[in-house]
Structure formats: C-alpha cells, structure tokens
C-alpha positions as CSV (number, residue, x, y, z in Angstrom):
1,X,95.2,74.6,-87.2
2,X,91.5,76.3,-86.8
3,X,91.7,77.3,-90.5
4,X,92.4,74.0,-91.6
5,X,89.9,72.1,-89.5
6,X,87.1,74.4,-90.4
7,X,88.2,73.8,-94.4
8,X,88.3,70.4,-93.3
9,X,84.8,70.3,-91.8
10,X,84.0,71.6,-95.3
11,X,85.4,69.4,-97.3
12,X,87.5,72.5,-99.1
13,X,91.1,70.9,-98.7
14,X,93.5,69.6,-101.1
15,X,93.7,66.2,-101.0
16,X,97.4,66.5,-99.1
17,X,95.6,68.9,-96.2
18,X,92.3,66.2,-95.7
19,X,95.3,63.5,-95.1
20,X,96.9,65.8,-92.8
21,X,94.2,66.7,-91.0
22,X,92.7,63.3,-91.2
23,X,95.8,61.8,-89.3
24,X,96.1,65.4,-86.6
25,X,92.3,64.6,-85.2
26,X,92.6,61.3,-84.4
27,X,95.5,61.9,-81.9
28,X,92.7,65.0,-81.2
29,X,89.9,64.0,-79.8
30,X,88.5,67.5,-78.9
31,X,89.4,68.8,-82.2
32,X,87.9,65.9,-83.9
33,X,84.3,66.7,-81.9
34,X,84.6,70.2,-83.0
35,X,84.4,69.5,-86.4
36,X,81.6,67.1,-86.2
37,X,79.9,69.0,-84.5
38,X,80.4,72.0,-86.9
39,X,79.4,69.3,-89.5
40,X,76.4,69.0,-87.3
41,X,75.3,72.6,-87.5
42,X,75.8,73.2,-91.1
43,X,74.6,69.7,-92.7
44,X,71.4,71.8,-93.9
45,X,73.4,74.4,-95.5
46,X,75.2,71.5,-97.5
47,X,71.9,70.5,-98.6
48,X,70.9,73.8,-99.7
49,X,72.7,73.7,-103.6
50,X,69.7,75.8,-105.2
51,X,72.1,78.3,-107.8
52,X,71.5,81.5,-106.3
53,X,73.6,83.8,-103.8
54,X,72.3,83.6,-100.6
55,X,70.1,86.3,-99.2
56,X,72.1,89.0,-97.7
57,X,73.0,88.8,-93.8
58,X,72.8,84.9,-94.1
59,X,76.1,85.2,-92.1
60,X,74.3,87.3,-89.3
61,X,71.4,85.5,-88.8
62,X,72.0,81.8,-88.8
63,X,74.8,83.2,-86.1
64,X,71.8,83.8,-84.2
65,X,69.9,81.3,-84.6
66,X,72.7,79.2,-83.4
67,X,73.5,80.6,-80.5
68,X,69.9,80.9,-79.7
69,X,69.4,76.6,-80.9
70,X,73.2,75.8,-78.7
71,X,71.4,78.3,-75.1
72,X,68.2,76.5,-75.8
73,X,69.0,73.0,-76.2
74,X,72.9,72.7,-75.7
75,X,75.4,71.1,-77.6
76,X,75.2,69.0,-79.6
77,X,75.8,65.3,-78.6
78,X,78.6,63.5,-80.4
79,X,78.2,60.0,-81.7
80,X,80.2,57.6,-80.0
81,X,79.9,54.7,-82.7
82,X,81.4,56.6,-85.2
83,X,85.4,56.5,-85.4
84,X,85.8,58.1,-88.2
85,X,84.6,61.2,-90.1
86,X,84.0,60.2,-93.6
87,X,84.0,63.1,-96.3
88,X,81.3,65.2,-97.1
89,X,80.9,64.0,-100.9
90,X,81.5,67.0,-103.3
91,X,78.0,67.2,-104.9
92,X,77.8,70.6,-105.6
93,X,80.3,71.9,-108.8
94,X,83.0,74.3,-107.7
95,X,81.3,77.4,-109.2
96,X,81.0,80.9,-108.3
97,X,77.4,80.3,-106.8
98,X,79.4,77.9,-104.1
99,X,82.3,80.3,-104.0
100,X,80.4,83.0,-102.6
101,X,78.3,80.5,-100.3
102,X,81.7,79.2,-99.2
103,X,82.8,82.2,-98.2
104,X,79.9,82.4,-96.3
105,X,80.0,78.9,-94.3
106,X,83.7,79.7,-93.8
107,X,83.2,83.0,-91.6
108,X,80.1,81.2,-89.5
109,X,82.0,78.2,-89.1
110,X,85.0,79.5,-87.8
111,X,83.0,82.2,-85.5
112,X,81.3,78.9,-84.5
113,X,84.9,77.7,-83.6
114,X,85.4,80.6,-81.8
115,X,82.2,80.2,-79.9
116,X,83.3,76.8,-78.5
117,X,86.0,78.5,-77.5
118,X,84.5,80.5,-75.0
119,X,81.7,78.4,-73.6
120,X,84.6,75.9,-72.9
121,X,86.3,78.9,-71.2
122,X,82.9,80.3,-69.5
123,X,82.3,76.9,-68.1
124,X,85.6,76.2,-66.6
125,X,85.3,79.9,-65.4
126,X,82.1,79.3,-63.4
127,X,83.0,75.8,-62.0
128,X,86.3,77.1,-60.1
129,X,84.5,79.9,-59.1
130,X,81.7,77.7,-58.2
131,X,84.3,75.1,-56.0
132,X,85.7,78.1,-54.0
133,X,82.6,79.3,-52.7
134,X,81.8,76.1,-51.7
135,X,85.0,75.3,-50.0
136,X,84.6,78.9,-48.3
137,X,81.6,77.5,-47.3
138,X,83.0,74.3,-46.0
139,X,85.7,76.8,-44.1
140,X,83.2,79.4,-42.3
141,X,81.2,76.0,-40.8
142,X,84.7,74.5,-39.4
143,X,85.2,78.5,-38.0
144,X,81.8,78.2,-36.5
145,X,82.5,74.7,-34.8
146,X,86.4,76.2,-33.6
147,X,84.7,79.1,-32.5
148,X,81.9,76.8,-30.0
149,X,84.9,74.9,-28.9
150,X,87.2,78.1,-27.9
151,X,83.9,79.5,-26.0
152,X,84.5,76.3,-23.1
153,X,88.3,76.2,-23.7
154,X,89.3,79.5,-22.3
155,X,88.9,81.3,-25.9
156,X,91.3,78.7,-27.1
157,X,91.1,76.7,-30.5
158,X,92.5,72.9,-30.2
159,X,96.2,72.9,-29.8
160,X,98.5,70.4,-31.2
161,X,100.9,69.1,-30.1
162,X,99.1,67.6,-26.8
163,X,98.0,64.3,-25.5
164,X,94.9,65.2,-26.5
165,X,95.8,66.8,-30.6
166,X,99.1,65.4,-31.0
167,X,99.2,66.1,-34.5
168,X,97.6,68.8,-37.0
169,X,94.7,66.3,-38.3
170,X,94.0,65.5,-34.9
171,X,92.2,69.0,-33.7
172,X,88.4,67.4,-35.9
173,X,89.0,64.4,-33.2
174,X,89.0,67.5,-30.4
175,X,86.3,68.7,-31.6
176,X,83.9,66.0,-32.3
177,X,84.9,65.1,-28.7
178,X,83.9,67.7,-27.5
179,X,80.4,67.7,-29.7
180,X,81.5,71.2,-31.7
181,X,81.4,69.1,-35.3
182,X,78.7,69.3,-36.5
183,X,79.9,67.5,-39.4
184,X,82.9,65.1,-40.7
185,X,82.4,66.7,-43.9
186,X,84.1,70.3,-42.7
187,X,87.4,68.5,-42.5
188,X,87.9,67.7,-46.3
189,X,87.5,70.7,-48.6
190,X,84.3,69.8,-51.2
191,X,86.1,69.7,-54.1
192,X,88.7,67.2,-53.1
193,X,86.9,64.1,-54.3
194,X,89.9,62.0,-53.5
195,X,91.1,62.7,-50.6
196,X,92.6,59.7,-48.7
197,X,92.9,60.8,-45.2
198,X,89.4,62.1,-43.4
199,X,91.0,65.4,-42.9
200,X,92.6,67.3,-45.7
201,X,93.1,71.1,-44.4
202,X,95.8,71.9,-42.8
203,X,95.7,73.3,-39.1
204,X,98.1,76.0,-37.4
205,X,101.0,74.1,-35.7
206,X,100.8,77.8,-33.2
207,X,104.1,79.0,-31.7
208,X,106.5,79.0,-29.0
209,X,107.0,82.0,-26.7
210,X,110.2,83.7,-25.7
211,X,110.8,80.8,-22.9
212,X,110.0,78.1,-25.7
213,X,106.4,77.0,-24.5
214,X,104.5,75.8,-27.5
215,X,101.4,78.0,-27.2
216,X,98.0,77.4,-29.6
217,X,95.8,80.2,-31.1
218,X,93.3,82.1,-29.9
219,X,90.0,83.2,-30.9
220,X,89.9,86.7,-31.7
221,X,87.7,88.8,-29.1
222,X,87.3,91.6,-32.8
223,X,85.5,90.0,-35.8
224,X,88.1,90.5,-37.9
225,X,91.0,91.7,-37.2
226,X,93.3,88.9,-36.5
227,X,95.2,88.3,-39.7
228,X,97.0,84.9,-38.5
229,X,95.8,81.5,-40.3
230,X,93.9,78.8,-38.7
231,X,93.0,76.0,-41.3
232,X,93.4,76.4,-45.3
233,X,93.5,74.0,-48.4
234,X,96.8,72.6,-49.3
235,X,99.2,75.3,-50.9
236,X,97.4,75.6,-54.7
237,X,94.5,73.6,-54.2
238,X,92.3,74.7,-56.4
239,X,94.6,75.0,-59.3
240,X,95.4,78.9,-58.6
241,X,95.7,79.4,-55.0
242,X,93.8,78.0,-52.1
243,X,91.3,79.4,-49.1
244,X,92.7,80.6,-45.9
245,X,90.9,81.0,-43.0
246,X,91.7,83.6,-40.5
247,X,91.5,84.0,-37.0
248,X,89.4,86.9,-37.2
249,X,86.5,84.2,-38.6
250,X,87.1,85.2,-42.0
251,X,88.1,83.3,-45.3
252,X,90.3,84.8,-48.3
253,X,91.3,83.4,-51.6
254,X,95.0,83.5,-52.1
255,X,97.3,83.0,-55.1
256,X,99.9,83.6,-52.9
257,X,101.1,81.6,-49.7
258,X,103.1,84.8,-48.7
259,X,99.9,86.1,-46.5
260,X,101.0,85.8,-42.9
261,X,100.8,88.7,-40.7
262,X,104.5,89.7,-41.4
263,X,103.3,89.0,-45.0
264,X,105.4,85.1,-44.3
265,X,104.9,81.9,-45.8
266,X,102.0,80.4,-44.0
267,X,103.4,76.6,-44.8
268,X,106.6,76.9,-42.5
269,X,108.1,79.2,-39.8
270,X,110.5,81.9,-40.4
271,X,113.3,79.2,-40.2
272,X,111.2,77.6,-43.2
273,X,110.5,74.0,-41.2
274,X,106.7,73.0,-40.9
275,X,107.3,73.3,-37.3
276,X,105.6,75.7,-34.3
277,X,105.8,79.3,-35.4
278,X,108.7,81.3,-33.4
279,X,106.5,84.0,-32.1
280,X,102.9,84.9,-31.9
281,X,102.8,86.2,-35.9
282,X,104.9,83.7,-37.4
283,X,102.2,81.8,-38.9
284,X,102.8,77.9,-39.4
285,X,100.0,75.3,-41.0
286,X,100.8,71.6,-41.0
287,X,99.4,69.1,-42.5
288,X,97.7,66.2,-41.8
289,X,100.5,64.0,-39.9
290,X,102.5,67.8,-39.0
291,X,103.8,68.1,-35.4
292,X,105.0,71.4,-33.6
C-alpha cells in the first residue's frame, strides 16, 4: 500500500488506482495524513517545472534538508479544515525530463514514508521507556514508606488480613495512619491515568506457616537479597510487562509473571488461587479487594 500512497501523493496512478486509494484513505486517517505531509514537503518540487534534468545528488540533498527541517521544526501540522485530498493538477507534460524527475521524487517520497514510520516507532519507544521509569521511581518511593513503617513495627510490612489491614488496598491506609505515606499518589501507577481506585498497585497477601498461621512479609535485613515480591503493577500494566517491587528494595521490569522466589506466578499461590502463599517463598500478590 505504501507504493500506491507514494504514487497517489505524486498523482502518478491510473484513474482507477487513484479512485481506489481515495476510498482507502477516507477510512484510514493515518495514511491520509502521510499523503498530506508528503505533498506539503514536496510542493516546492512540483512548482519547479523547467525542462532540464535535475542536478546530481538532488535526492540525497533533499533527504538531508528534509530531515534537518523536521528535526528543527517538527512534523508539518495537518490542516483540519481539509476533508478531502484534491488531486494534484497535471500541469507538466509527460516528457523524458518529467520521467527522470519522477524517479528521484518517488525515491525521496518512499524514504519519507519510511522516515515517518521510524519517527513514530522511536516516539512510541521513548514514551514506553519514560512510563516504565516513572512507575519504577514511584515504587521505589513506595518502598521507602514501607521501610520506615517496618522500622517501628518490628521489621514487618503492613500485613493483610488483620483488622487494621483487612484487604490488599488497605496497606496504603496503614502507611498513612502511621505517618509514613508521603503522598497518596505513590499508590497509583503514574501511567494509570484512568484509575478508578486510589490504589492501583497489587500488594502481598503474605503466607501461612506450617501451623496455618497467617504471616506478613518483613523487610530484608540485607538489601537487594530478598527476591520475594511485595508490590507490583497489575499484570501487563504497561502493555509488555509490569514493574515489580521486591522485599530487598529493588524494582525490576519483567515481561513475565513467573518471577517469584521459586519462579512461580506472583499473582497467585501454589494452589493457583489469589490467596496467601502456602509457605514463606510462595509469592502471592492481591488486587485492591483481595484477602488472604
């Protein structure tokens, strides 16, 4: 389709092909925008109709100048008042000169389409990495609150299943009541712009010891050594994976959910239930309303 779009932008297609592409871009606004931008960038070339061969290196020079202009001034703005793309008038006779010019313009236009694709991919990658980094920083700040809480609670983090923390989301209230929650925003992933709950991160449901007693996690005495998850994004929160906060105080981005101490699923216990772990190293994280 990109080849047809290039031809359409240059008005170099047959009448049937022009009609086909016109119908296509009416339902594909992104491709219509590509055509509009290419026409805008190469309008100056269309106006140059002297019957002479283009100078050597015109294509390379045009690419360089176009890239420099785009970097300095950004992408050309679309004209929202234009609903259709009028055909470019064929004011230049189809001569040998125009055939040579068309080859150069077609090459440059094709590269321009590729350039737009690369820019869109790069912007998407930068946005994704920025969102993951912002979430990591948030979880590390949340760990600082959990750490301060543990210092006055015999090394323990808030334990879900107690009267003070009946559900997973209530660990935030426990931190706030203890004066250790610096900001309510720490409980919500910065990229979760449509969050309907004041707590968007999942939180450990603890585990049961051999006698069945419910136990909560403790702060690891040696930083970075405890691989038991304490909190995390909801599974695949960033589209490709999630950030995970471990008891050792570090945050790791993972595209998998099987990253517990025994390479188990961190969102359910060994019985495949969203309940407290069956032992110390059975990681189980619960959403807002989950209980042990």
